[in-house]
C-alpha positions as CSV (number, residue, x, y, z in Angstrom):
1,X,23.4,21.7,-60.2
2,X,24.9,25.2,-60.1
3,X,25.1,27.0,-63.4
4,X,28.5,27.2,-65.0
5,X,30.0,30.6,-64.8
6,X,32.7,30.2,-67.4
7,X,32.7,28.7,-70.8
8,X,35.8,26.4,-71.1
9,X,37.5,26.3,-74.5
10,X,38.4,23.3,-76.6
11,X,36.7,20.9,-74.2
12,X,36.1,18.0,-76.6
13,X,39.5,18.3,-78.1
14,X,41.2,18.4,-74.7
15,X,39.4,15.3,-73.4
16,X,39.9,13.3,-76.6
17,X,43.6,14.2,-76.7
18,X,44.1,13.0,-73.2
19,X,43.1,9.4,-74.1
20,X,41.6,9.0,-70.6
21,X,42.3,5.8,-68.7
22,X,39.5,4.1,-66.7
23,X,40.1,4.6,-63.0
24,X,42.8,7.1,-63.8
25,X,43.9,10.1,-61.7
26,X,44.0,13.5,-63.5
27,X,45.4,16.9,-62.6
28,X,43.5,20.0,-63.6
29,X,46.3,22.5,-63.0
30,X,44.2,25.6,-63.7
31,X,40.8,24.7,-62.1
32,X,39.1,28.0,-62.6
33,X,35.3,27.5,-62.7
34,X,35.7,23.7,-63.2
35,X,34.4,23.3,-66.8
36,X,37.1,20.9,-67.9
37,X,37.1,19.0,-64.6
38,X,33.3,18.6,-64.8
39,X,33.5,17.1,-68.3
40,X,36.1,14.6,-67.1
41,X,34.1,13.6,-64.1
42,X,30.8,13.3,-66.0
43,X,32.2,11.4,-69.0
44,X,34.3,9.0,-67.0
45,X,32.6,8.0,-63.8
46,X,35.5,6.2,-62.3
47,X,38.3,8.8,-62.8
48,X,39.6,11.1,-60.0
49,X,40.5,14.7,-60.5
50,X,42.8,16.9,-58.4
51,X,42.3,20.6,-59.1
52,X,44.7,23.5,-58.5
53,X,43.8,27.2,-58.3
54,X,45.2,30.3,-56.6
55,X,41.8,32.0,-56.3
56,X,39.9,31.1,-53.2
57,X,36.6,32.4,-54.6
58,X,37.0,30.3,-57.8
59,X,37.7,27.2,-55.6
60,X,34.6,27.8,-53.4
61,X,32.4,28.3,-56.5
62,X,33.8,25.3,-58.3
63,X,33.4,23.0,-55.3
64,X,29.7,23.9,-55.2
65,X,29.4,23.5,-59.0
66,X,30.9,20.0,-58.9
67,X,29.3,18.8,-55.7
68,X,26.5,16.9,-57.4
69,X,28.8,14.6,-59.4
70,X,32.2,14.6,-57.8
71,X,31.9,13.1,-54.3
72,X,35.3,11.8,-53.2
73,X,36.6,11.7,-56.8
74,X,37.5,15.4,-56.6
75,X,40.0,17.3,-54.4
76,X,41.5,20.8,-54.5
77,X,44.9,22.2,-53.7
78,X,45.1,26.0,-53.4
79,X,48.2,27.7,-54.6
80,X,50.3,28.4,-57.7
81,X,50.5,25.4,-60.0
82,X,54.3,25.9,-60.2
83,X,54.4,25.2,-56.4
84,X,52.3,22.1,-56.4
85,X,54.1,19.3,-54.5
86,X,53.5,16.6,-57.1
87,X,54.9,13.1,-56.8
88,X,56.7,11.2,-59.5
89,X,54.3,9.2,-61.8
90,X,51.3,10.4,-59.8
91,X,48.9,11.2,-62.7
92,X,47.6,9.6,-65.8
93,X,47.1,13.0,-67.4
94,X,47.5,16.7,-66.8
95,X,45.5,19.6,-68.2
96,X,46.1,23.4,-68.0
97,X,44.0,26.2,-69.4
98,X,46.2,29.3,-69.1
99,X,43.5,31.8,-69.9
100,X,42.0,34.1,-67.3
101,X,38.5,32.9,-66.6
102,X,35.5,35.1,-67.7
103,X,34.3,35.8,-64.2
104,X,37.6,37.3,-63.3
105,X,37.4,39.7,-66.3
106,X,33.7,40.4,-65.7
107,X,33.8,41.1,-61.9
108,X,34.7,44.7,-61.9
109,X,36.5,45.0,-58.6
110,X,39.1,42.4,-59.7
111,X,40.5,45.1,-62.0
112,X,41.5,42.9,-64.9
113,X,39.5,44.7,-67.5
114,X,39.2,48.3,-68.7
115,X,35.6,47.7,-69.7
116,X,34.6,48.5,-66.1
117,X,35.8,51.3,-63.8
118,X,37.6,49.5,-61.0
119,X,40.7,49.7,-58.8
120,X,44.0,48.7,-60.5
121,X,44.3,45.3,-58.9
122,X,44.7,42.3,-61.2
123,X,45.8,39.8,-58.5
124,X,44.9,36.2,-59.0
125,X,45.9,35.6,-55.4
126,X,44.4,38.4,-53.4
127,X,46.7,37.7,-50.5
128,X,49.8,38.9,-52.3
129,X,50.9,42.5,-52.0
130,X,51.9,43.4,-55.5
131,X,49.1,45.0,-57.5
132,X,48.8,46.7,-60.9
133,X,48.5,50.1,-59.0
134,X,51.8,49.5,-57.4
135,X,53.5,48.9,-60.8
136,X,51.8,51.8,-62.5
137,X,52.3,54.3,-59.8
138,X,55.8,53.4,-58.5
139,X,57.9,51.7,-61.2
140,X,60.3,53.9,-63.1
141,X,59.7,54.8,-66.8
142,X,62.2,52.4,-68.2
143,X,60.9,49.4,-66.2
144,X,57.3,50.2,-67.3
145,X,58.4,50.4,-70.9
146,X,60.3,47.1,-70.7
147,X,57.2,45.4,-69.1
148,X,54.8,46.6,-71.8
149,X,57.2,45.6,-74.5
150,X,58.3,42.2,-73.2
151,X,54.9,41.0,-71.8
152,X,52.5,42.9,-74.0
153,X,54.6,43.1,-77.2
154,X,53.5,46.8,-77.3
155,X,55.4,48.8,-79.9
156,X,54.5,52.1,-78.3
157,X,55.8,51.0,-74.9
158,X,58.1,54.0,-74.4
159,X,55.6,56.8,-75.1
160,X,53.0,55.0,-73.1
161,X,55.4,54.7,-70.1
162,X,56.4,58.3,-70.4
163,X,52.7,59.5,-70.4
164,X,51.9,57.3,-67.4
165,X,54.8,58.7,-65.4
166,X,53.8,62.2,-66.3
167,X,50.2,61.8,-65.4
168,X,50.3,59.4,-62.4
169,X,48.9,58.6,-59.9
170,X,46.3,56.4,-61.5
171,X,43.6,54.9,-59.4
172,X,41.2,53.2,-61.8
173,X,41.3,50.9,-64.8
174,X,39.4,53.3,-67.0
175,X,41.6,56.3,-66.2
176,X,44.6,54.3,-67.2
177,X,43.0,53.0,-70.4
178,X,42.1,56.5,-71.4
179,X,45.7,57.7,-70.9
180,X,47.0,54.8,-73.0
181,X,44.6,55.5,-75.8
182,X,45.8,59.1,-76.1
183,X,49.2,57.7,-77.1
184,X,47.7,56.5,-80.3
185,X,46.5,58.4,-83.4
186,X,42.7,59.1,-83.3
187,X,41.9,56.5,-86.0
188,X,43.5,53.8,-83.9
189,X,41.7,54.5,-80.7
190,X,38.3,53.1,-81.8
191,X,39.3,49.9,-83.6
192,X,38.2,46.3,-82.9
193,X,41.1,46.0,-80.4
194,X,41.3,48.7,-77.7
195,X,44.7,50.4,-77.6
196,X,45.1,49.5,-73.9
197,X,44.7,45.7,-74.5
198,X,48.4,44.9,-74.7
199,X,49.4,47.0,-71.7
200,X,46.7,45.4,-69.6
201,X,47.9,42.0,-70.6
202,X,51.5,42.9,-69.7
203,X,50.3,44.2,-66.3
204,X,48.4,41.1,-65.5
205,X,51.3,38.9,-66.5
206,X,53.7,41.0,-64.4
207,X,51.5,41.2,-61.3
208,X,51.0,37.4,-61.2
209,X,54.4,36.3,-62.6
210,X,52.5,34.3,-65.1
211,X,55.4,33.4,-67.4
212,X,57.8,32.6,-64.6
213,X,55.2,30.3,-63.0
214,X,54.5,28.7,-66.4
215,X,58.2,27.9,-66.9
216,X,58.5,26.4,-63.5
217,X,55.3,24.3,-64.0
218,X,56.5,23.1,-67.5
219,X,59.8,21.9,-65.9
220,X,58.1,20.0,-63.1
221,X,54.9,18.6,-64.6
222,X,56.4,15.9,-66.9
223,X,57.8,14.2,-63.8
224,X,54.3,13.9,-62.3
225,X,53.0,11.9,-65.3
226,X,52.9,8.1,-65.5
227,X,54.5,6.5,-68.5
228,X,52.2,7.0,-71.5
229,X,50.3,9.8,-69.7
230,X,49.6,12.9,-71.6
231,X,49.8,16.6,-70.8
232,X,47.5,19.1,-72.7
233,X,48.0,22.8,-72.4
234,X,45.8,25.6,-73.8
235,X,47.5,29.0,-74.3
236,X,46.0,32.3,-75.4
237,X,48.9,34.4,-76.6
238,X,52.3,33.8,-78.3
239,X,54.3,34.4,-75.2
240,X,52.7,31.3,-73.6
241,X,52.4,29.2,-76.7
242,X,56.2,29.5,-77.5
243,X,57.1,28.4,-74.0
244,X,54.8,25.4,-74.2
245,X,56.0,24.5,-77.7
246,X,59.7,24.6,-76.9
247,X,59.3,23.0,-73.5
248,X,57.5,20.0,-75.0
249,X,60.1,19.8,-77.8
250,X,63.1,20.0,-75.6
251,X,62.0,17.8,-72.7
252,X,63.9,14.6,-72.2
253,X,60.8,13.0,-70.7
254,X,58.2,13.9,-73.3
255,X,57.3,13.1,-76.9
256,X,55.4,15.8,-78.8
257,X,51.9,14.6,-79.9
258,X,50.7,17.8,-81.7
259,X,53.2,19.1,-84.3
260,X,50.9,22.0,-84.9
261,X,48.5,23.4,-82.2
262,X,44.8,22.5,-82.2
263,X,42.6,25.6,-82.5
264,X,38.8,26.0,-81.9
265,X,36.4,25.2,-84.7
266,X,34.5,28.1,-86.3
267,X,31.4,27.1,-84.5
268,X,33.1,27.4,-81.1
269,X,34.7,30.7,-82.0
270,X,31.3,32.1,-83.0
271,X,29.7,31.0,-79.7
272,X,32.6,32.1,-77.6
273,X,34.7,34.9,-79.1
274,X,37.2,34.6,-76.3
275,X,38.2,31.2,-77.7
276,X,39.6,32.7,-81.0
277,X,43.2,32.9,-79.8
278,X,43.3,29.6,-78.0
279,X,45.9,27.0,-79.0
280,X,46.1,23.5,-77.6
281,X,49.2,21.3,-77.5
282,X,49.8,17.8,-76.3
283,X,52.8,15.8,-75.3
284,X,53.2,12.3,-73.9
285,X,55.4,10.8,-71.2
286,X,57.9,8.4,-72.5
């Protein structure tokens, strides 16, 4: 068995909330490194899982990781989960973990993190043309400020955008992060949360159209569920969680199962600090 390269969050809570059916068919809409899918396949030896992912490297790694237990019970569809050609009442349950997987953050050349010097990339799908460098070096000041405010909830969006336009071009993640930090008072530059965090979040969301894709997925996914089937979605920031919450609440096809989101237990948060912001919500097909 290959070692797992990503620690999935809220595993037990997600599996328990699905109320898994024997011989059921489940959709892992954000396959990543396969942690949630593996738990499903191990715990329920008769279920089938279909996984979706944009990242061809993640798919190849996960297929190797699951090869010892999956057999013909596992298949993969490469693409954006919003574009999946699902059929009505196809699945007994659907899961989605909206977080960026740890390997994508930790592999420097992907450009998701300012902890490593890397090209400004941030593409989930490396076949697409739009990169973070294109946005940073070519968008006008107003568009940059709007992006940082809307997708990063960054209050200093305007001075940050102004500095970027004045100092560009930027080629690396670390150069950009340093310029952003200089827009903050010295005391705020070295806190627990780096000053560039919200801007990098906004860039990642913008490059990959994450919120647009999520909205399209939330509109389509309930139709793919069998009656009584459940959908469980893990989000990592308020922009995602609000969309999940209101989509479940307003859907004519779903009943809300979790009035309040499920969050990781203190033990999980201590072992995996990246889980601290995770929120899990369930809804059930009528």
